[in-house]
N, C-alpha and C positions, 0 to 999 in steps of 0.2 A: 635654418634652424636657429640663427639669433630672432629672428621675428618671433620663434615659438617661445624660445626664450623670454622676451618682453613679455609677451601676453601671460606667461606660467608664472613669472615674477610679479606682475601686478596682480593676479588672482591669487598666489599662496600669499601675499602681502595684506591683501584685503581681507582675508580668513584668518591667518595668522595675529591681525589686530585686535581679532572680534574675541581671542582667548582671553578668561578671565586668571588662569593660576600657569605658571611656566612649568608643568607638568603636561598640560595639553598642550602646549605652542611645540613641546620636545617630541612629544608623541607625533602631532600633525609635520610636524619640521621631518621625523622619521621616515612616517609614509609617503610623503611630496618626492624626500629623496630616492625612496626604493622604486617607486615610480619613472623617476626622471632617469635612475641606471638602468631601467628595465627598458625604455624607451629610447635611451641615446647612448647608453655604453658602449656598442659596439660599432658607430659610426666614430665616435671620438676616439677609442682606442685604435681603429684606423686612418686617422688623422697623418696627414704628412706634418713635421714640424712649424710649416710655412702656412699651412693650411687652420693648425691649431694657434698660432697667432692672429690670425685675421679672425675667426671665431672671438678669440677673447674681446679685440678692438670694436667687431659689429655688437657684441652684448652689451659692451658700454655706449656704443651710439642709439642704440635702441631702447636702452632700458635708461640709459644719462648717469648710470652706476656701474664701476670697475666691478670684475667677478670678485676682488678681493670685497669690496664693502658688501658685494651680494652675500656672500658666504659670511662675511661677517657677523651682517645683521641676524641672518638666521641659524646658524651655527653656534656664534660667537667669535670672540678674538683668536684665541688656540686653535681651534679650526682652522681659520683665515690663515694665521701664519704658517701652519703646518700644508696647507695645499699651497703655499706660497711658496713653503721648499719645496714640494714638489716639484711644482711648475718649472721652478728656476732649475732644477737639475736636469729638464729637459727643454731648455733653454728658452723659457714664458718668464712671463712677469703678468702677476693677475691684476698689481697696480694698473695699467697700461690703458692710457687713455685715449680715446679716439679723437683727432685733430685731420678733420674734414679739411683745413686749410693751406696745411704742410706736409706731414709725413703720410698721410693717409689720403691723398688727394684720387691716387688714382683709385682709390678701393670705393672711395665717394665715387668717384664719377662711374665704375661700372653698375653700384649698387642703384645709382639712378639711373642707369640704362635698362635694369631690371626692371626698375620699378616703372618706366615707361613701356613696358613689352617689347622692346628693342631687343632683349636677348632672353633666355630663356635658360 
């Protein structure tokens, strides 16, 4: 899911930056958000707290941006603040950064095993 997120963020960013007006950008973000909710809302709602934390970290790993930064870029600071508050209620932090050398070393090992085809 994090790899898909990275592809989508790159695609959305490329298209988003080509719009000339704020109105076009907002309409595009609304359409993209609707698409994302349609495709991923069910899976995300059924994640455990631990799975959600790992997804947030993996999104940072794949995009080099925290989930908070992505939301802020496309939806603005107020929305980023709002979703950070919601995340905190559920024990998450959208500002969490991926740390492959220390805190997320085990996750990095597992991701590398998946990438090499040892784990499916």
